[in-house]
N, C-alpha and C positions, 0 to 999 in steps of 0.2 A: 963089424961092425965081425964078431966072430960067430958062425951057426951056434957053438956053444953061447956063447955073450945071449945071442937071440934070442935060444931056446929056457935062460938062467929069467931076459925082463920076459918073459910071453909069461914063463909061471909067475912070478912075480907077483906080475901088473892081475892076472885070473886070481891069485891068493887072497891081495888087497880088492877088489872087490866084490868080490865071495862076503868078505867079513864087516865090509860097509853096508854089501843093500840088506843081508845077517841081519846090520846095527839098523834097520830102519823100521818103526812102527809103522805096527797096521799094513793091508794089503800094500806089497811090492807092484808100484803099474811099466815101472821101469825095467827092465834087464839087464845094468849096470850103474855105474853109481853118476853124480850130477855133482859138479860141483861150483858153489855160486862164485860164479870170480867176473869182474867187470872190467871186461881190455875193449881197445876200436880195434874196428873193422866196417866191413863195409860187405852190401849188398846188392848183390851185379841188379842195375837195371835201379837201385832204390838207392840206392845213395850208403853215407855210413849211419851206425849202427853203434849201438852198447851191447857186450854179451850180458844178459843177464843169471845164463849158467851154464856150463859144460860139459857131453859127461862121450863116453866114446863113440856113439851111436847116434847122442841129435846136442841141439841147444836150443836154445833161445835168445832172443834176444830184444833187443828193444833201437826200433830203427827213426831213427833225427827228425824223420817226416813219414806221413799215411803210406805204410805199404799196397804198391797197384802187381801184389801179386792175390792170388787164389789159393785158397786148399786144392794140396795135390796138386801145382805145378813147379816144375824147378829151382834150385833156388841155389843158387854160385856164390859163393861165403870167404872175404880174407882180410885171417882174424886178423892180428895182432899182437905176437905170445915172445915173450923175451927179447927184441929186439928181429925182432926176422917173423915173415909174410910167411900165415899157412893159407895154402887151399882147399876146400872145400865143397862135394858138393849135394843134392840131399830134396827134396823135399818140406813141405810149409806141410806139414799136418795140422795144422789149427792157430789160428788170428783168434788175439785179441782187443781189447780197445787201444792198448801200447805197443803189447806185446806178438811176437808170432813166434813159433817153432817148426823145428826143423829137423827131419830124422835124417840124419847122414849114411849117406850112402857109398857114394868117393872121392878117396886122397890118395895123393901119392903116397907112399909105403914109408915118406919121411915124415910127410904133413901128419902124420896119420901117429906116427910113434912119438913126435914131437908133444899131440895134444893127450895123447895115452900117457907119457911123464904130465906132463906140464897138472893134472887130471889126479895124476896118481901121488904127485909131489904134495899139495894140497889136499889131498884125503890122508896124508903119512904123517902131514904136520899137523891137524886134527887130529886124528890118531893119541900122538903122542899127547898131546898136551889132556887130551883124559882119563 
């Protein structure tokens, strides 16, 4: 991808994220939008999971068995996205009855762009429907 293409992608991504976040009612808890999307995932040391939602900076997952993770611990997650595995590293920020939330911290640039593209495409499809 050329520098110009990457810059255009970044501008488009940021524009869409700002528009989607502005449409949410009430005080925004997140700095970037989330997309409700159920994808197969794997949490290192825990096992299989299903994503509940994905965003540029975080995700929530439904582990298939109770997680042994605690709030503040590092979590490594593999998500199957369009037939491709993407690897994300983050910290557990909350634990619920059957879900957990992870704030994303690091990813390979190609994996990060794939995640952002999936979130943007999902919101763009919904944006055009309304």
